[in-house]
N, C-alpha and C positions, 0 to 999 in steps of 0.2 A: 762577599767579604763579611767577616765577623766584625771587623773594626772599620770605622769610616776612614777615608783617605785624608790624612793630615800631614803636618810637618813634623813627624816623629823623627827624633835625632838619635835615639838609642834603642838598640835591640839587645835584650838579655835572654840567653837560651841555655838551659841545662839539658843537654841532649843525652839520649841513652848511651851508656858506655859499653854495655855488653858484658859486664862483670858478674852478673847474676848473683848479686849480694842478697842475703836474706833480708826481707822487708822491703826490697826495692820493687817498684811497680814498672812494668813495661821496659825492663832492662835486659831482656834475653838476648837481643841482637844490638850491636852498636850501630849508630847512624853511619851510613856509608856516604861516599862522595856525592852520588846523585841526590840523596836526600838533603845533604848539606847545601848543595848548590841550589836546589829548589827552595829551601828555606830562605836563603839569602835573596834570591830573585823575587820571591813572594814579598819579602820586606821592601825591596826596592820598588815594587809596583804599588805598595801601600803608602809609602812616604812621599811627601812633596818637598822635604828638606833638601837643600843642596849639599849638605855635609852631614854624615852620620857616623855613629860608632856602633860596633858590634862586639858584644862580650859573650863568649861561648865557653861554658864549663864543659870540659871533655877529658877523656883519658889521654895519656901521653901517646898511646897507640893510634889515636885519631888525628894527631897534630899535622901530619903530612896532608891528609885528605882535607882538613879544614883550611890549611894554607892554600892548597890548590883550588878549592872552591871559592875562597875569597879573591884570589888573583884572577880567576876566570870571570868573576862577576863585577868586581869593583874597579873603578878607573884609577884610583890611587890607593895605596895600601901601606899602612905603617903597623907593624905587628909587635906584640909583646907576649912572650911566653913566660908563665910563672908556673913552675912545676911543683906540685904539692904531692909529697909522698903519701902513699897509703900502705896498709899492711900487705898489699899485694905487690908492691914495688920493691925492687932491690935498691935501696937507697944508701948503700955503703959509703958513697962519696960524701954523704952528709954527716957521717959518724966521725967522732974524734979518734 
């Protein structure tokens, strides 16, 4: 392990989106379900805290895989989705 086992209660991850934006590093392929599930399971092995929060920055196209990975790994789940539009999204519903 890179980090010692402790009572970590928060994991923040900015995962690869797969948008291939200029200036982005390691963003050729988006994180897939199996990578997301492994990331969450690795955090669960690392923490000794009884309750924790996970914040994942992701594209809207990854939302289903993230929810599925969280539900398969976590005992209880409360989710919040906050969609932020980019120049690549069709966000006509936000326009007046």
